[in-house]
Biopython code that builds the backbone (N, CA, C, O; Angstrom):
import numpy as np
from Bio.PDB.StructureBuilder import StructureBuilder

atoms = [
    (1, "MET", "N", (-10.893, 3.971, 21.138)),
    (1, "MET", "CA", (-11.024, 3.588, 20.132)),
    (1, "MET", "C", (-10.093, 3.647, 19.483)),
    (1, "MET", "O", (-9.166, 4.397, 19.789)),
    (2, "THR", "N", (-10.060, 2.667, 18.107)),
    (2, "THR", "CA", (-9.271, 2.431, 17.015)),
    (2, "THR", "C", (-8.955, 3.226, 16.471)),
    (2, "THR", "O", (-9.522, 3.003, 15.402)),
    (3, "THR", "N", (-8.262, 4.365, 16.303)),
    (3, "THR", "CA", (-8.533, 5.195, 15.018)),
    (3, "THR", "C", (-7.035, 4.537, 13.707)),
    (3, "THR", "O", (-5.952, 3.960, 13.803)),
    (4, "TRP", "N", (-7.876, 5.078, 12.660)),
    (4, "TRP", "CA", (-7.122, 4.182, 11.129)),
    (4, "TRP", "C", (-6.616, 5.262, 10.343)),
    (4, "TRP", "O", (-7.122, 6.321, 9.970)),
    (5, "GLU", "N", (-5.260, 4.628, 10.148)),
    (5, "GLU", "CA", (-4.719, 5.617, 8.470)),
    (5, "GLU", "C", (-4.550, 4.498, 7.173)),
    (5, "GLU", "O", (-3.780, 3.573, 6.912)),
    (6, "TYR", "N", (-5.480, 5.005, 6.662)),
    (6, "TYR", "CA", (-5.390, 3.785, 5.095)),
    (6, "TYR", "C", (-4.431, 4.219, 3.660)),
    (6, "TYR", "O", (-4.318, 5.422, 3.424)),
    (7, "ILE", "N", (-3.883, 3.405, 2.903)),
    (7, "ILE", "CA", (-3.291, 3.228, 1.997)),
    (7, "ILE", "C", (-3.862, 3.034, 0.723)),
    (7, "ILE", "O", (-5.092, 3.033, 0.673)),
    (8, "THR", "N", (-3.132, 2.847, -0.461)),
    (8, "THR", "CA", (-3.587, 2.165, -1.541)),
    (8, "THR", "C", (-2.385, 2.069, -1.955)),
    (8, "THR", "O", (-1.475, 2.777, -1.524)),
    (9, "THR", "N", (-2.210, 0.933, -3.083)),
    (9, "THR", "CA", (-1.269, 0.732, -3.888)),
    (9, "THR", "C", (-1.336, -0.043, -4.916)),
    (9, "THR", "O", (-2.151, -0.957, -4.790)),
    (10, "PRO", "N", (-0.667, 0.004, -6.063)),
    (10, "PRO", "CA", (-0.536, -0.610, -7.412)),
    (10, "PRO", "C", (-0.151, -1.781, -6.817)),
    (10, "PRO", "O", (0.543, -1.717, -5.802)),
    (11, "LEU", "N", (-0.633, -3.335, -7.480)),
    (11, "LEU", "CA", (-0.169, -4.774, -7.214)),
    (11, "LEU", "C", (0.237, -4.810, -8.902)),
    (11, "LEU", "O", (-0.569, -4.489, -9.775)),
    (12, "LEU", "N", (1.729, -5.293, -9.189)),
    (12, "LEU", "CA", (1.894, -5.830, -10.059)),
    (12, "LEU", "C", (1.872, -7.355, -9.686)),
    (12, "LEU", "O", (2.248, -8.051, -8.743)),
    (13, "ILE", "N", (1.119, -7.563, -11.134)),
    (13, "ILE", "CA", (0.342, -9.430, -11.012)),
    (13, "ILE", "C", (1.875, -10.333, -10.877)),
    (13, "ILE", "O", (1.772, -11.411, -10.291)),
    (14, "HIS", "N", (2.714, -10.100, -11.184)),
    (14, "HIS", "CA", (3.916, -10.851, -10.947)),
    (14, "HIS", "C", (4.501, -11.112, -9.922)),
    (14, "HIS", "O", (5.038, -12.171, -9.597)),
    (15, "ASN", "N", (4.367, -9.557, -9.028)),
    (15, "ASN", "CA", (4.902, -9.834, -7.816)),
    (15, "ASN", "C", (4.278, -9.452, -6.588)),
    (15, "ASN", "O", (4.890, -8.788, -5.751)),
    (16, "THR", "N", (3.156, -9.812, -6.435)),
    (16, "THR", "CA", (1.925, -9.373, -5.920)),
    (16, "THR", "C", (2.051, -9.740, -4.130)),
    (16, "THR", "O", (1.835, -8.956, -3.207)),
    (17, "ALA", "N", (2.454, -11.132, -4.051)),
    (17, "ALA", "CA", (2.559, -11.463, -2.921)),
    (17, "ALA", "C", (4.540, -10.757, -2.097)),
    (17, "ALA", "O", (4.927, -10.864, -0.933)),
    (18, "ALA", "N", (5.024, -10.343, -2.883)),
    (18, "ALA", "CA", (6.392, -9.707, -2.063)),
    (18, "ALA", "C", (5.788, -8.119, -1.974)),
    (18, "ALA", "O", (6.218, -7.517, -0.990)),
    (19, "ILE", "N", (5.036, -7.489, -2.676)),
    (19, "ILE", "CA", (3.996, -6.294, -2.142)),
    (19, "ILE", "C", (3.426, -5.952, -1.394)),
    (19, "ILE", "O", (3.464, -4.802, -0.956)),
    (20, "LEU", "N", (2.641, -6.935, -0.969)),
    (20, "LEU", "CA", (1.708, -7.361, 0.282)),
    (20, "LEU", "C", (2.895, -7.625, 1.233)),
    (20, "LEU", "O", (3.055, -6.747, 2.080)),
    (21, "ASN", "N", (3.770, -8.676, 1.260)),
    (21, "ASN", "CA", (4.486, -8.887, 2.318)),
    (21, "ASN", "C", (4.863, -7.818, 2.593)),
    (21, "ASN", "O", (4.254, -7.282, 3.520)),
    (22, "ASN", "N", (5.896, -7.103, 2.005)),
    (22, "ASN", "CA", (6.224, -5.735, 2.059)),
    (22, "ASN", "C", (5.598, -5.034, 3.147)),
    (22, "ASN", "O", (6.112, -4.992, 4.265)),
    (23, "TRP", "N", (3.998, -4.225, 2.723)),
    (23, "TRP", "CA", (3.217, -3.126, 3.152)),
    (23, "TRP", "C", (3.118, -4.279, 4.572)),
    (23, "TRP", "O", (3.451, -3.604, 5.546)),
    (24, "GLY", "N", (2.824, -5.591, 4.990)),
    (24, "GLY", "CA", (2.472, -6.432, 5.996)),
    (24, "GLY", "C", (3.650, -6.311, 7.192)),
    (24, "GLY", "O", (3.406, -6.481, 8.387)),
    (25, "SER", "N", (4.779, -6.033, 6.721)),
    (25, "SER", "CA", (5.807, -5.964, 7.488)),
    (25, "SER", "C", (5.864, -4.518, 8.512)),
    (25, "SER", "O", (6.272, -4.374, 9.664)),
    (26, "GLU", "N", (5.355, -3.695, 7.677)),
    (26, "GLU", "CA", (5.071, -2.009, 8.312)),
    (26, "GLU", "C", (3.784, -2.158, 8.947)),
    (26, "GLU", "O", (3.106, -1.145, 9.120)),
    (27, "GLY", "N", (3.365, -3.267, 9.311)),
    (27, "GLY", "CA", (2.243, -3.352, 9.989)),
    (27, "GLY", "C", (0.663, -2.999, 9.419)),
    (27, "GLY", "O", (-0.390, -2.953, 10.054)),
    (28, "TRP", "N", (0.924, -2.772, 7.992)),
    (28, "TRP", "CA", (-0.280, -2.695, 7.165)),
    (28, "TRP", "C", (-1.305, -3.798, 7.093)),
    (28, "TRP", "O", (-0.814, -4.850, 6.684)),
    (29, "GLU", "N", (-2.508, -3.850, 7.357)),
    (29, "GLU", "CA", (-3.352, -5.364, 6.811)),
    (29, "GLU", "C", (-4.349, -4.417, 5.430)),
    (29, "GLU", "O", (-4.952, -3.388, 5.125)),
    (30, "LEU", "N", (-3.772, -6.104, 4.906)),
    (30, "LEU", "CA", (-5.107, -6.223, 3.285)),
    (30, "LEU", "C", (-6.857, -5.785, 3.591)),
    (30, "LEU", "O", (-7.689, -6.478, 4.177)),
    (31, "VAL", "N", (-6.979, -4.912, 3.200)),
    (31, "VAL", "CA", (-8.548, -4.689, 3.401)),
    (31, "VAL", "C", (-9.467, -5.170, 2.341)),
    (31, "VAL", "O", (-10.485, -5.754, 2.712)),
    (32, "GLN", "N", (-9.179, -4.954, 0.662)),
    (32, "GLN", "CA", (-9.293, -5.443, -0.286)),
    (32, "GLN", "C", (-8.390, -5.138, -1.891)),
    (32, "GLN", "O", (-7.541, -4.252, -1.988)),
    (33, "ILE", "N", (-8.703, -5.872, -2.809)),
    (33, "ILE", "CA", (-7.991, -5.833, -3.801)),
    (33, "ILE", "C", (-8.817, -5.299, -5.138)),
    (33, "ILE", "O", (-9.543, -6.181, -5.596)),
    (34, "VAL", "N", (-8.848, -4.441, -5.631)),
    (34, "VAL", "CA", (-9.826, -4.126, -6.854)),
    (34, "VAL", "C", (-9.270, -3.748, -7.620)),
    (34, "VAL", "O", (-8.088, -3.442, -7.468)),
    (35, "GLN", "N", (-10.042, -3.596, -8.975)),
    (35, "GLN", "CA", (-9.273, -3.454, -10.157)),
    (35, "GLN", "C", (-9.268, -1.989, -10.408)),
    (35, "GLN", "O", (-10.334, -1.524, -10.004)),
    (36, "GLY", "N", (-8.702, -1.323, -10.778)),
    (36, "GLY", "CA", (-8.014, -0.008, -11.149)),
    (36, "GLY", "C", (-8.822, 0.247, -12.005)),
    (36, "GLY", "O", (-9.569, -0.565, -12.552)),
    (37, "PRO", "N", (-8.728, 1.776, -12.267)),
    (37, "PRO", "CA", (-9.629, 2.612, -13.799)),
    (37, "PRO", "C", (-8.702, 1.890, -14.380)),
    (37, "PRO", "O", (-9.334, 0.957, -14.874)),
    (38, "GLU", "N", (-7.533, 1.740, -14.637)),
    (38, "GLU", "CA", (-6.827, 1.608, -15.995)),
    (38, "GLU", "C", (-6.523, -0.207, -15.901)),
    (38, "GLU", "O", (-5.579, -0.665, -16.545)),
    (39, "GLY", "N", (-7.264, -0.985, -15.189)),
    (39, "GLY", "CA", (-7.457, -2.275, -15.281)),
    (39, "GLY", "C", (-6.326, -3.094, -14.375)),
    (39, "GLY", "O", (-6.449, -4.306, -14.200)),
    (40, "GLY", "N", (-5.080, -2.248, -13.743)),
    (40, "GLY", "CA", (-4.408, -3.184, -12.765)),
    (40, "GLY", "C", (-5.395, -3.451, -11.941)),
    (40, "GLY", "O", (-6.614, -3.330, -12.059)),
    (41, "LEU", "N", (-4.442, -3.985, -10.740)),
    (41, "LEU", "CA", (-5.224, -3.850, -9.503)),
    (41, "LEU", "C", (-4.587, -3.091, -8.423)),
    (41, "LEU", "O", (-3.360, -3.084, -8.334)),
    (42, "VAL", "N", (-5.389, -2.397, -7.526)),
    (42, "VAL", "CA", (-5.104, -1.963, -6.597)),
    (42, "VAL", "C", (-5.285, -2.237, -5.120)),
    (42, "VAL", "O", (-6.485, -2.451, -4.950)),
    (43, "ALA", "N", (-4.692, -2.316, -4.091)),
    (43, "ALA", "CA", (-4.448, -2.825, -2.584)),
    (43, "ALA", "C", (-4.583, -1.603, -2.012)),
    (43, "ALA", "O", (-3.792, -0.660, -2.049)),
    (44, "TYR", "N", (-6.253, -1.731, -1.173)),
    (44, "TYR", "CA", (-6.362, -0.892, -0.326)),
    (44, "TYR", "C", (-6.052, -1.776, 0.923)),
    (44, "TYR", "O", (-6.305, -2.979, 0.981)),
    (45, "LEU", "N", (-5.465, -1.025, 1.935)),
    (45, "LEU", "CA", (-4.325, -1.295, 3.167)),
    (45, "LEU", "C", (-4.876, -0.211, 4.382)),
    (45, "LEU", "O", (-5.090, 1.000, 4.323)),
    (46, "LYS", "N", (-4.989, -1.044, 5.338)),
    (46, "LYS", "CA", (-4.915, 0.039, 6.938)),
    (46, "LYS", "C", (-4.329, -0.491, 7.871)),
    (46, "LYS", "O", (-4.072, -1.690, 7.981)),
    (47, "ARG", "N", (-4.031, 0.510, 8.737)),
    (47, "ARG", "CA", (-3.003, -0.103, 10.229)),
    (47, "ARG", "C", (-3.601, 1.109, 11.264)),
    (47, "ARG", "O", (-3.996, 2.168, 10.775)),
    (48, "PRO", "N", (-3.638, 0.861, 12.795)),
    (48, "PRO", "CA", (-3.981, 1.534, 13.527)),
    (48, "PRO", "C", (-2.809, 2.979, 13.821)),
    (48, "PRO", "O", (-1.649, 2.665, 14.091)),
    (49, "VAL", "N", (-3.142, 4.420, 13.759)),
    (49, "VAL", "CA", (-2.946, 4.878, 14.043)),
    (49, "VAL", "C", (-1.688, 4.886, 15.372)),
    (49, "VAL", "O", (-1.889, 4.196, 16.372)),
    (50, "GLY", "N", (-0.807, 5.473, 15.282)),
    (50, "GLY", "CA", (0.169, 5.783, 16.798)),
    (50, "GLY", "C", (1.056, 4.793, 17.232)),
    (50, "GLY", "O", (0.741, 3.701, 16.761)),
    (51, "GLY", "N", (1.991, 4.758, 17.911)),
    (51, "GLY", "CA", (2.897, 3.598, 18.228)),
    (51, "GLY", "C", (4.237, 3.813, 16.956)),
    (51, "GLY", "O", (4.684, 4.848, 16.463)),
    (52, "ALA", "N", (4.498, 2.771, 16.785)),
    (52, "ALA", "CA", (6.223, 2.670, 16.235)),
    (52, "ALA", "C", (5.638, 2.429, 14.568)),
    (52, "ALA", "O", (6.369, 2.540, 13.584)),
    (53, "ALA", "N", (3.994, 2.038, 14.512)),
    (53, "ALA", "CA", (4.008, 2.266, 13.134)),
    (53, "ALA", "C", (3.608, 3.411, 12.368)),
    (53, "ALA", "O", (3.446, 3.365, 11.148)),
    (54, "SER", "N", (3.369, 4.934, 13.406)),
    (54, "SER", "CA", (3.418, 6.038, 12.415)),
    (54, "SER", "C", (4.979, 6.593, 12.058)),
    (54, "SER", "O", (5.273, 7.472, 11.248)),
    (55, "ALA", "N", (5.740, 5.928, 12.781)),
    (55, "ALA", "CA", (7.399, 6.150, 12.074)),
    (55, "ALA", "C", (7.401, 6.018, 10.773)),
    (55, "ALA", "O", (7.641, 6.895, 9.944)),
    (56, "ALA", "N", (7.082, 4.714, 10.561)),
    (56, "ALA", "CA", (7.404, 4.252, 9.002)),
    (56, "ALA", "C", (6.203, 4.725, 8.150)),
    (56, "ALA", "O", (6.094, 4.228, 7.029)),
    (57, "ALA", "N", (5.437, 5.487, 8.497)),
    (57, "ALA", "CA", (4.149, 5.817, 7.527)),
    (57, "ALA", "C", (4.673, 6.763, 6.621)),
    (57, "ALA", "O", (4.409, 6.414, 5.471)),
    (58, "SER", "N", (5.408, 7.981, 6.679)),
    (58, "SER", "CA", (6.248, 8.598, 6.022)),
    (58, "SER", "C", (6.974, 7.797, 4.523)),
    (58, "SER", "O", (6.724, 8.030, 3.341)),
    (59, "ALA", "N", (7.893, 6.845, 5.108)),
    (59, "ALA", "CA", (8.472, 6.204, 4.256)),
    (59, "ALA", "C", (7.388, 4.890, 3.321)),
    (59, "ALA", "O", (7.828, 4.365, 2.298)),
    (60, "GLY", "N", (6.535, 4.670, 3.665)),
    (60, "GLY", "CA", (5.293, 3.749, 3.474)),
    (60, "GLY", "C", (4.791, 4.711, 2.318)),
    (60, "GLY", "O", (4.799, 4.282, 1.164)),
    (61, "ALA", "N", (4.432, 5.767, 2.540)),
    (61, "ALA", "CA", (3.795, 6.394, 1.473)),
    (61, "ALA", "C", (4.928, 7.045, 0.357)),
    (61, "ALA", "O", (4.546, 7.057, -0.813)),
    (62, "ALA", "N", (5.973, 7.458, 0.578)),
    (62, "ALA", "CA", (7.031, 7.528, -0.444)),
    (62, "ALA", "C", (7.028, 6.500, -0.875)),
    (62, "ALA", "O", (6.989, 6.568, -2.104)),
    (63, "ALA", "N", (7.053, 5.302, -0.438)),
    (63, "ALA", "CA", (7.267, 4.093, -1.387)),
    (63, "ALA", "C", (5.996, 4.164, -2.519)),
    (63, "ALA", "O", (6.185, 4.241, -3.732)),
    (64, "ALA", "N", (5.033, 4.133, -2.046)),
    (64, "ALA", "CA", (3.793, 3.967, -2.441)),
    (64, "ALA", "C", (3.225, 4.897, -3.206)),
    (64, "ALA", "O", (2.153, 4.670, -3.768)),
    (65, "ALA", "N", (4.079, 6.441, -3.364)),
    (65, "ALA", "CA", (3.954, 7.182, -4.463)),
    (65, "ALA", "C", (4.756, 6.703, -5.484)),
    (65, "ALA", "O", (4.235, 6.814, -6.593)),
    (66, "GLN", "N", (6.354, 5.982, -5.453)),
    (66, "GLN", "CA", (7.051, 6.030, -6.594)),
    (66, "GLN", "C", (6.455, 4.778, -7.325)),
    (66, "GLN", "O", (6.899, 4.431, -8.420)),
    (67, "ALA", "N", (5.245, 3.979, -6.574)),
    (67, "ALA", "CA", (5.464, 3.086, -6.859)),
    (67, "ALA", "C", (3.959, 2.778, -7.900)),
    (67, "ALA", "O", (3.904, 1.954, -8.813)),
    (68, "ALA", "N", (2.728, 3.781, -7.400)),
    (68, "ALA", "CA", (1.748, 4.398, -8.553)),
    (68, "ALA", "C", (2.658, 5.427, -9.721)),
    (68, "ALA", "O", (2.247, 5.430, -10.881)),
    (69, "LYS", "N", (3.868, 6.265, -9.363)),
    (69, "LYS", "CA", (4.470, 6.305, -10.514)),
    (69, "LYS", "C", (4.882, 5.278, -11.626)),
    (69, "LYS", "O", (4.577, 5.443, -12.807)),
    (70, "GLN", "N", (5.505, 4.343, -11.221)),
    (70, "GLN", "CA", (5.618, 3.137, -11.857)),
    (70, "GLN", "C", (4.765, 2.581, -12.578)),
    (70, "GLN", "O", (4.907, 2.152, -13.723)),
    (71, "PHE", "N", (3.662, 2.578, -11.777)),
    (71, "PHE", "CA", (2.242, 1.680, -12.359)),
    (71, "PHE", "C", (1.876, 2.871, -13.540)),
    (71, "PHE", "O", (1.750, 2.516, -14.712)),
    (72, "GLU", "N", (1.788, 3.658, -13.324)),
    (72, "GLU", "CA", (1.291, 4.852, -14.588)),
    (72, "GLU", "C", (2.094, 4.700, -15.735)),
    (72, "GLU", "O", (1.475, 4.609, -16.795)),
    (73, "GLY", "N", (3.660, 4.637, -15.791)),
    (73, "GLY", "CA", (4.318, 5.076, -16.478)),
    (73, "GLY", "C", (4.978, 6.295, -16.296)),
    (73, "GLY", "O", (5.337, 7.076, -17.177)),
    (74, "GLU", "N", (5.086, 6.380, -15.295)),
    (74, "GLU", "CA", (5.281, 8.126, -14.778)),
    (74, "GLU", "C", (7.340, 8.263, -14.719)),
    (74, "GLU", "O", (7.973, 9.319, -14.735)),
    (75, "ALA", "N", (8.040, 6.562, -14.640)),
    (75, "ALA", "CA", (9.069, 6.679, -14.307)),
    (75, "ALA", "C", (9.938, 5.996, -14.893)),
    (75, "ALA", "O", (11.120, 6.084, -14.561)),
]
sb = StructureBuilder()
sb.init_structure("model")
sb.init_model(0)
sb.init_chain("A")
sb.init_seg("    ")
for serial, (resi, resn, name, xyz) in enumerate(atoms, 1):
    if name == "N":
        sb.init_residue(resn, " ", resi, " ")
    sb.init_atom(name, np.array(xyz, "f"), 0.0, 1.0, " ", f" {name:<3s}", serial, name[0])
structure = sb.get_structure()
């Protein structure tokens, strides 16, 4: 049985394709885009757990955290 890991990331409307392509290059598949609580767009992504994909997980999570801070105006 496949197990999945999930991540959410804010999407900047002027750079949506680049953001999604970046996550896609790390093995993430777009599941859904929804409007966030503050009005911006949020992407939900998934990828299988294990293999080479897990090696980049911490780097991806750090990038997502930084993007979230910028999106919220904290950085």
